[in-house]
Each structure stands twice: as C-alpha cells, then as structure tokens.
Residue frames relative to the residue before (quaternion, step in Angstrom):
aa qw qx qy qz dx dy dz
M 1.0000 0.0000 0.0000 0.0000 0.00 0.00 0.00
T 0.5872 0.5802 -0.3732 0.4234 3.62 1.07 -0.64
V 0.6137 0.5414 -0.3662 0.4428 3.65 0.97 -0.72
V 0.6697 0.4779 -0.3191 0.4705 3.62 0.86 -0.88
M 0.6508 0.4909 -0.3409 0.4682 3.64 0.87 -0.72
D 0.6490 0.5117 -0.3401 0.4486 3.61 0.95 -0.68
Y 0.6257 0.5384 -0.3276 0.4597 3.50 1.06 -0.79
F 0.7484 0.4030 -0.2234 0.4770 3.65 0.83 -0.94
S 0.5221 0.6319 -0.4225 0.3867 3.59 1.18 0.07
D 0.6518 0.4951 -0.2961 0.4923 3.54 1.31 -0.36
R 0.4046 -0.7506 0.4645 0.2393 3.59 -0.41 1.23
Q 0.6597 0.5081 -0.3402 0.4368 3.69 0.85 -0.78
K 0.6518 0.4965 -0.3387 0.4626 3.61 0.96 -0.70
V 0.6248 0.5276 -0.3336 0.4690 3.59 1.03 -0.73
K 0.6530 0.5108 -0.3053 0.4685 3.58 0.98 -0.91
K 0.6659 0.4772 -0.3189 0.4767 3.61 0.91 -0.79
T 0.6422 0.5160 -0.3364 0.4563 3.64 0.93 -0.70
L 0.6595 0.5086 -0.2901 0.4713 3.52 0.96 -0.90
D 0.6550 0.4949 -0.3147 0.4764 3.58 1.00 -0.88
D 0.6489 0.5391 -0.3022 0.4438 3.60 0.95 -0.92
W 0.6520 0.5128 -0.2884 0.4783 3.55 1.01 -0.99
C 0.6881 0.4874 -0.2983 0.4472 3.59 0.82 -0.96
E 0.6291 0.5318 -0.3208 0.4675 3.56 1.10 -0.68
M 0.6534 0.4867 -0.3127 0.4883 3.53 1.00 -0.85
A 0.6829 0.4808 -0.3030 0.4590 3.62 0.86 -0.82
R 0.5898 0.5795 -0.3677 0.4256 3.59 1.09 -0.61
Q 0.6301 0.5646 -0.3283 0.4201 3.59 1.08 -0.72
I 0.5437 0.6068 -0.4074 0.4126 3.61 1.21 -0.26
E 0.1745 -0.8364 0.5035 0.1284 3.58 1.07 -0.63
H 0.4263 0.6391 -0.5037 0.3951 3.58 0.87 1.08
P 0.5783 -0.6347 0.3904 0.3321 3.56 -0.88 0.92
S 0.6642 0.4970 -0.3049 0.4678 3.62 0.94 -0.90
V 0.6834 0.4645 -0.3249 0.4601 3.57 0.88 -0.70
K 0.6209 0.5227 -0.3451 0.4714 3.57 1.10 -0.62
A 0.6283 0.5132 -0.3275 0.4844 3.61 1.12 -0.67
F 0.6278 0.5178 -0.3401 0.4713 3.63 1.04 -0.71
I 0.6399 0.5323 -0.3284 0.4465 3.59 0.92 -0.91
K 0.6584 0.5163 -0.3149 0.4481 3.53 0.94 -0.96
R 0.6390 0.5091 -0.3145 0.4833 3.58 1.02 -0.89
L 0.6496 0.5202 -0.3276 0.4474 3.60 0.86 -0.91
R 0.6365 0.5285 -0.3078 0.4699 3.63 1.01 -0.86
F 0.6075 0.5688 -0.3272 0.4476 3.56 1.12 -0.78
F 0.7593 0.3468 -0.1811 0.5200 3.60 1.06 -0.81
E 0.3409 0.7736 -0.4896 0.2136 3.60 1.29 0.09
Y 0.6262 0.5413 -0.3712 0.4208 3.67 0.83 -0.72
G 0.6964 0.4497 -0.2921 0.4769 3.58 0.84 -0.81
I 0.6078 0.5351 -0.3596 0.4636 3.66 1.01 -0.66
L 0.7025 0.4605 -0.2797 0.4649 3.54 0.90 -0.86
N 0.6165 0.5276 -0.3413 0.4745 3.54 1.12 -0.51
H 0.6060 0.5314 -0.3775 0.4559 3.59 1.09 -0.51
A 0.5555 0.5734 -0.3896 0.4592 3.63 1.15 -0.36
D 0.7188 0.4376 -0.2546 0.4765 3.58 0.97 -0.75
Y 0.7897 0.1359 -0.0297 0.5976 3.54 1.08 -0.93
P 0.0764 -0.8519 0.5162 0.0434 3.59 0.16 1.19
I 0.1195 0.8231 -0.5304 0.1638 3.55 0.46 1.28
G 0.1811 -0.7884 0.5818 0.0844 3.55 -0.83 0.98
T 0.4207 -0.6953 0.5178 0.2675 3.55 -1.33 0.18
S 0.3236 0.7959 -0.4814 0.1737 3.64 1.18 0.23
R 0.6459 0.4914 -0.3414 0.4741 3.60 0.98 -0.66
L 0.6317 0.5300 -0.3382 0.4536 3.58 0.88 -0.80
E 0.6627 0.5012 -0.3027 0.4669 3.58 0.92 -0.94
G 0.6463 0.5091 -0.3324 0.4611 3.61 1.06 -0.66
V 0.6277 0.5244 -0.3242 0.4752 3.58 1.07 -0.73
N 0.6513 0.5094 -0.2997 0.4759 3.62 0.95 -0.90
N 0.6511 0.4929 -0.3438 0.4636 3.62 0.98 -0.78
K 0.6716 0.5031 -0.3263 0.4351 3.60 0.85 -0.83
I 0.6366 0.4940 -0.3392 0.4854 3.59 1.01 -0.63
K 0.6292 0.5097 -0.3691 0.4562 3.65 0.95 -0.60
V 0.6405 0.5055 -0.3547 0.4565 3.57 0.94 -0.74
I 0.6124 0.5333 -0.3481 0.4684 3.64 0.95 -0.86
K 0.6710 0.5142 -0.2915 0.4476 3.60 0.88 -1.01
R 0.6491 0.5265 -0.2980 0.4612 3.54 1.03 -0.86
K 0.6720 0.4793 -0.2934 0.4823 3.60 1.02 -0.81
A 0.7186 0.4340 -0.2698 0.4717 3.59 1.12 -0.60
Y 0.3091 0.7779 -0.5058 0.2086 3.59 1.20 0.18
G 0.7551 0.3222 -0.2838 0.4954 3.58 -0.86 1.07
F 0.6261 0.4689 -0.3634 0.5061 3.64 1.10 -0.24
H 0.2583 -0.7942 0.5390 0.1099 3.45 -1.00 0.86
D 0.5155 0.6479 -0.3947 0.3984 3.55 1.24 0.22
S 0.2206 -0.8233 0.5105 0.1138 3.57 -0.15 1.28
E 0.5668 0.5860 -0.3726 0.4433 3.56 1.20 -0.50
Y 0.6459 0.5116 -0.3015 0.4797 3.57 1.00 -0.90
F 0.6262 0.5379 -0.3285 0.4589 3.60 1.04 -0.80
A 0.6777 0.4917 -0.2996 0.4574 3.53 0.92 -0.94
L 0.6148 0.5357 -0.3362 0.4713 3.60 1.12 -0.60
K 0.6672 0.5088 -0.3123 0.4455 3.51 0.97 -0.80
V 0.6272 0.5286 -0.3223 0.4725 3.53 1.14 -0.74
K 0.6522 0.5044 -0.3106 0.4731 3.59 1.03 -0.82
Q 0.6326 0.5382 -0.3260 0.4516 3.52 1.03 -0.81
A 0.6405 0.5511 -0.3180 0.4299 3.59 0.99 -0.87
F 0.7679 0.3303 -0.1668 0.5229 3.61 1.09 -0.76
A 0.3941 0.7152 -0.5061 0.2777 3.61 1.09 0.33
A 0.4618 -0.7224 0.4474 0.2544 3.59 -0.90 0.92
C-alpha cells in the first residue's frame, strides 16, 4: 500500500493519470460517460489537492457516530445540558 500512496503523492502524476483516464473514457462516446467526465473535471482541483494533502474524514465520522449513540441512549430526556456533559465525558482524555 505504501507504493500506491507514494505514487499518488505526486500531483503531476495524478494529473497525468486523470488526463489519460479521461481521454480513454472520452473515446467511448457515450452520453453518461461524457457527463461523468465533465463532473470529474469539475472536481479536478479537489482531487489534485488530495495528492498534496491526503486528509481523510475517518476520525470525524467516528466522533459523529459516538455522538449519535449517546443521543440514542438519551432518547426521552429533555435536559440538553446533561447531553452536553455526556458528550464531553465521552471525549475526555
């Protein structure tokens, strides 16, 4: 997996791979594929930025999931201050 990450850490290589793939897909000449290429090009800036800054959202998703569990357990209680304390307790160091 390290080899793949090293390859995609270089912005120029990612740009070339994206350009090559879009050119190959363009040869299919199908309206849905053309629409996908257009959408992919719309997000090209973000895709290339991920090559420079490979930041994921896994920790944030974990925090959101933990808060949802606390909220589900607290169903029926109307004290928002207690809920806030339970969230703080869950993430105390």
